[in-house]
C-alpha positions as CSV (number, residue, x, y, z in Angstrom):
1,M,90.7,46.0,74.9
2,N,91.8,49.3,74.5
3,R,95.2,50.2,73.6
4,R,96.4,51.0,77.2
5,A,95.4,47.6,78.5
6,T,97.0,46.0,75.5
7,H,100.3,47.7,76.6
8,R,99.8,47.0,79.8
9,T,99.6,43.0,79.4
10,A,102.0,42.8,76.4
11,A,104.8,40.4,76.7
12,V,108.4,41.7,77.6
13,G,110.8,41.7,74.2
14,P,113.4,39.0,74.1
15,I,116.3,39.5,76.3
16,D,119.4,40.0,74.3
17,L,122.1,37.5,76.2
18,A,125.1,38.7,74.6
19,R,124.5,42.2,75.7
20,A,123.6,41.0,79.3
21,R,126.9,39.2,79.5
22,R,129.0,42.3,78.3
23,R,127.1,44.6,80.7
24,R,127.7,42.1,83.7
25,A,131.5,41.6,82.6
26,T,132.1,45.4,83.1
27,E,130.2,46.1,86.0
28,T,132.4,45.7,89.3
29,S,131.2,43.8,92.5
30,L,130.9,45.4,95.6
31,S,134.0,43.6,96.7
32,E,136.2,45.2,94.0
33,A,134.7,48.4,94.4
34,M,134.9,49.0,98.1
35,P,138.7,48.7,97.8
36,R,139.2,51.0,95.1
37,S,136.9,53.7,96.7
38,L,139.0,53.2,100.2
39,A,142.1,53.7,98.4
40,R,141.0,56.8,96.7
41,L,139.9,58.2,100.2
42,V,143.3,57.4,101.7
43,D,144.9,59.0,99.0
44,S,143.1,62.2,98.9
45,V,143.5,62.5,102.7
46,T,147.1,61.5,102.5
47,A,147.7,64.5,99.8
48,R,145.7,66.8,101.9
49,W,147.3,65.9,105.4
50,R,150.8,65.2,104.2
51,G,153.0,64.3,107.2
52,H,149.9,63.7,109.5
53,E,149.6,60.2,108.2
54,P,150.5,58.3,111.4
55,E,148.3,60.4,113.8
56,I,145.2,59.8,111.2
57,A,146.1,56.0,111.4
58,I,146.3,55.7,115.0
59,L,143.0,57.6,115.6
60,S,141.3,55.4,113.0
61,G,142.5,52.4,114.6
62,I,141.6,53.4,118.2
63,T,138.2,54.4,117.0
64,L,137.7,51.2,115.4
65,M,139.0,49.0,118.5
66,L,136.7,51.0,120.9
67,A,133.9,50.6,119.0
68,V,134.4,46.8,118.8
69,A,135.2,46.7,122.2
70,A,131.8,48.8,123.2
71,V,129.6,46.2,121.0
72,F,131.2,43.3,122.7
73,A,130.6,44.8,126.2
74,G,126.9,45.0,125.2
75,A,126.4,48.4,123.8
76,D,123.6,48.9,121.3
77,L,125.0,48.3,117.7
78,L,123.2,50.7,115.8
79,F,124.2,53.6,118.4
80,T,127.7,52.4,118.4
81,F,127.9,52.5,114.8
82,M,126.6,55.8,114.3
83,L,129.2,56.9,117.1
84,A,132.2,55.3,115.3
85,M,131.0,56.8,111.9
86,V,130.4,60.5,113.4
87,A,134.4,59.7,114.8
88,A,135.3,58.5,111.4
89,I,134.2,61.4,109.6
90,T,135.6,63.8,112.1
91,I,139.0,62.3,111.9
92,W,139.0,62.3,108.0
93,S,137.5,65.8,108.2
94,P,137.0,66.3,104.5
95,W,135.7,69.9,104.8
96,R,138.9,71.0,106.8
97,Q,142.1,72.4,105.0
98,S,145.4,71.3,105.7
99,E,148.0,73.5,107.5
């Protein structure tokens, strides 16, 4: 057997369970990371559009309600989701400068 074939068939080394547990303890779950990410986004938009928070909240809420109403009315889920994302990106407008 040549060296390459031996390398491919060699067993994986032992797993360090203590190291794996420490790594898992430092990783954050998606349910913890998403609210933090959303909070950072809201803080950055609030800092950029100081004084316009009610307008942004109202537009975001109405967009969400219209998307849900469209899905319940029978609209295609993927198409509705894509349009809602375009609306959200436009409302939150990360490329625009404050007044």
